[in-house]
C-alpha positions in Angstrom: 82.4 -73.2 -40.9 84.0 -76.4 -42.1 82.7 -79.9 -41.2 83.3 -83.6 -41.7 80.8 -86.3 -42.1 81.6 -89.8 -40.8 79.2 -92.7 -41.6 79.7 -95.9 -39.6 78.8 -99.4 -40.8 80.2 -102.5 -42.3 77.1 -102.7 -44.5 78.2 -99.4 -46.2 81.7 -100.7 -46.9 80.5 -103.9 -48.6 77.8 -102.1 -50.6 74.8 -103.8 -48.9 73.4 -100.3 -48.0 73.6 -97.1 -50.1 75.1 -94.2 -48.2 72.1 -91.9 -48.5 72.8 -90.3 -45.1 76.0 -88.7 -46.3 74.4 -87.3 -49.4 71.5 -85.8 -47.4 73.7 -84.3 -44.8 76.1 -82.8 -47.4 73.1 -81.2 -49.1 71.7 -79.8 -45.9 75.1 -78.5 -44.7 75.9 -76.9 -48.1 72.5 -75.1 -48.0 73.5 -73.6 -44.7 76.9 -72.3 -46.0 78.9 -75.1 -44.3 81.9 -76.4 -46.2 82.0 -80.2 -46.0 85.7 -81.1 -46.2 85.5 -84.8 -45.7 83.0 -87.7 -46.1 84.4 -90.9 -44.6 83.0 -94.4 -44.1 84.4 -96.4 -41.3 83.7 -100.0 -40.1 81.9 -101.0 -36.9 85.2 -100.9 -35.0 85.8 -98.8 -31.9 89.5 -98.1 -32.6 88.8 -97.0 -36.2 85.9 -94.8 -35.2 87.9 -93.2 -32.4 90.9 -92.6 -34.7 88.9 -90.8 -37.4 86.8 -88.8 -35.0 89.9 -87.7 -33.1 91.6 -86.6 -36.3 88.6 -84.7 -37.7 87.6 -82.9 -34.6 91.1 -81.4 -34.5 90.9 -80.2 -38.1 87.3 -79.1 -38.5 84.7 -76.9 -36.7 82.2 -79.8 -36.5 82.1 -83.6 -37.1 78.8 -85.4 -37.7 78.9 -89.1 -37.1 75.9 -91.3 -38.2 75.2 -95.0 -37.6 76.0 -97.6 -35.1 73.7 -96.5 -32.3 71.7 -99.0 -30.3 72.1 -102.1 -28.1 73.3 -104.7 -30.6 76.8 -106.2 -30.8 77.9 -104.0 -33.7 76.5 -100.7 -32.3 79.8 -99.4 -31.1 79.8 -95.8 -32.3 79.2 -94.2 -28.9 82.1 -96.2 -27.5 84.3 -95.1 -30.3 83.4 -91.4 -29.9 83.9 -91.7 -26.1 87.3 -93.2 -26.7 88.3 -90.3 -29.1 87.8 -88.0 -26.1 89.2 -90.3 -23.5 85.8 -90.5 -21.7 83.8 -93.3 -20.3 80.4 -94.4 -21.4 78.0 -93.8 -18.5 74.3 -93.9 -17.9 72.8 -90.6 -19.0 70.0 -89.6 -16.7 68.5 -87.1 -19.1 68.3 -89.7 -21.9 66.8 -92.2 -19.5 64.2 -89.7 -18.3 63.3 -88.8 -21.9 62.7 -92.4 -22.8 60.7 -92.9 -19.6 58.4 -90.1 -20.7 57.8 -92.0 -23.9 56.7 -95.0 -21.9 60.0 -97.0 -22.0 61.0 -98.5 -18.7 64.5 -99.9 -17.8 63.2 -103.4 -18.4 62.0 -102.5 -21.9 65.5 -101.5 -23.1 69.0 -102.9 -23.2 71.1 -101.3 -20.5 73.4 -99.8 -23.2 70.7 -97.8 -24.8 71.1 -94.8 -22.5 74.9 -95.2 -22.0 76.5 -92.1 -23.6 79.9 -90.4 -23.4 80.4 -88.7 -20.0 79.6 -85.0 -19.9 77.9 -85.1 -23.3 74.7 -83.3 -24.4 72.1 -86.0 -25.2 69.9 -85.7 -28.2 66.4 -87.2 -28.1 65.4 -89.6 -30.9 62.0 -88.3 -31.9 61.6 -90.9 -34.6 63.1 -93.9 -32.8 64.6 -95.0 -29.5 68.4 -94.8 -29.4 69.5 -91.3 -28.3 72.2 -89.3 -30.0 74.7 -87.0 -28.4 76.9 -83.9 -28.8 80.4 -84.2 -27.4 82.1 -80.8 -27.8 82.0 -80.3 -31.6 81.1 -83.9 -32.5 77.5 -84.7 -33.2 76.5 -88.4 -33.0 73.3 -89.3 -34.9 71.5 -92.6 -35.7 72.0 -94.4 -38.9 68.3 -95.1 -39.7 67.7 -92.3 -42.3 64.4 -91.1 -40.8 65.8 -91.0 -37.3 69.0 -89.3 -38.5 67.1 -86.6 -40.3 64.7 -85.9 -37.4 67.6 -85.6 -35.0 69.7 -83.4 -37.3 66.9 -80.9 -37.5 67.1 -80.5 -33.7 70.6 -79.1 -34.1 70.6 -77.8 -37.6 70.7 -74.1 -36.5 74.1 -74.8 -34.9 75.6 -75.1 -38.4 76.1 -72.0 -40.4 78.6 -70.5 -42.8 78.8 -68.2 -45.8 76.1 -68.5 -48.4 77.2 -68.5 -52.0 75.6 -67.9 -55.4 75.7 -70.6 -58.1 75.1 -70.2 -61.8 75.3 -73.1 -64.3 75.9 -72.8 -68.0 75.4 -75.8 -70.3 77.9 -75.8 -73.2 77.7 -77.9 -76.3 81.4 -78.6 -76.6 83.7 -81.4 -75.5 85.1 -80.8 -72.0 88.7 -81.1 -73.2 88.2 -78.2 -75.5 87.1 -76.0 -72.6 90.2 -76.4 -70.5 91.9 -73.1 -71.6 88.7 -71.1 -71.2 88.0 -72.5 -67.8 91.6 -71.6 -66.7 91.0 -68.1 -68.0 87.6 -67.9 -66.2 89.3 -68.8 -62.9 92.0 -66.2 -63.5 89.7 -63.3 -64.4 86.9 -63.8 -61.8 86.8 -64.6 -58.1 84.9 -67.8 -58.5 85.2 -71.6 -58.2 84.5 -73.6 -61.3 83.4 -77.1 -61.9 82.7 -78.8 -65.2 80.5 -81.9 -65.5 80.3 -83.7 -68.8 77.2 -85.6 -70.0 75.0 -85.0 -73.0 76.4 -81.5 -72.7 79.1 -80.0 -70.4 77.6 -78.2 -67.4 79.9 -75.4 -66.2 79.1 -74.7 -62.5 80.2 -71.3 -61.3 80.2 -70.5 -57.5 81.0 -67.2 -55.8 80.2 -65.4 -52.6 79.2 -62.4 -54.7 76.0 -62.8 -56.9 77.3 -60.1 -59.3 80.6 -61.9 -59.7 79.0 -65.2 -60.4 76.7 -63.6 -63.0 79.6 -61.8 -64.7 81.6 -65.0 -64.9 78.6 -66.8 -66.4 78.1 -64.1 -69.0 81.8 -64.5 -70.0 81.2 -68.2 -70.5 78.2 -67.6 -72.6 80.1 -65.2 -74.7 83.2 -67.4 -75.2 81.6 -70.8 -75.5 78.8 -72.5 -77.4 76.3 -72.1 -74.5 72.9 -73.8 -75.3 71.0 -73.2 -72.1 70.9 -70.7 -69.3 70.0 -71.6 -65.7 69.1 -68.9 -63.2 71.5 -68.8 -60.3 70.3 -69.0 -56.7 72.0 -68.8 -53.3 73.2 -72.0 -51.9 75.5 -72.9 -49.1 79.2 -73.4 -49.5 82.3 -73.2 -47.3 83.0 -70.1 -45.3 85.6 -67.9 -46.8 
């Protein structure tokens, strides 16, 4: 399963707010074996939201959109998602009923609070007020981190892919000197390889087969100045 994450907000684009939602979602999706193929930030503009959502829903199995839910002037995400599907925003009876059960009457909320894309599946906001929605393969979640996390957990089981095994090996050599050996590693083993320089170079080996990942890691330890061994554990990655 492949997915894209779209975070909405002018405040993200100008650096006023750190995009922690994207990092958290990528981590949770990866842990479920979902390959995140795109992470995109878009402004609070209906046309731009609609354009990106329309493109990504055609390319990937699922799209998660966060931010821009609510009744204020810049909360236009639902309108943008509706536009991507050519649908209207309409009063959602299920969302209104859910809010009424929580003690909110129509006079307590702006009218737009329960306006969602037509024929969507509403998602209750257990940590806030503004509801989310699922429109086909597009999941629309709030931008407030606590609300986003609580809502994602309601649908998390709908995201699944192929779990992979990861082993990291720390090497006390310059990254530039490892290039030929990394190329050989990729040729000899059915693995993906990343190298991350810092105090040492961390070589990250990812494979669907635990045995293959371990064999590749053993090869690195044998052919490089490895200084530390980290046990591998299964984590999520993109489906094969």
